Steps between C-alpha positions, in 0.01 A plus 500: 500500500471775759355458848192701405384249243584182688266449797741283700779754459266781600407316819869443573579870456211600727613254769856628482385862525284417803788322673748776416272779622425314822869443567585863420230623736625272777860617468444868411141602578554864405582404145160346431281691747569847363333410169153394612321689223560554133673271254764380746223414746461168321821384669348587839193296408714205392683519834167497686388195302823325590460583869136410540485198271850368569399132542319502167783686327750249641293207376469664158879548486562136591248378243651726234849377589399135463321578177808665354726214615273234350455696178872514416 
């Protein structure tokens, strides 16, 4: 089953994209900041979500990690 049809997998993919974009913006800001508009602007928005809501994103990652460990 693909991540688009499984809600838990979709949430995991979104969390990973948020964390990746935030890390990429912290290490190489020019890579994310030059694409603020258009289709690639979604990565800039994910990076902003990761920066501004970092405690909530961190809690969501920990909860998702425990959920995956207990599921297996």
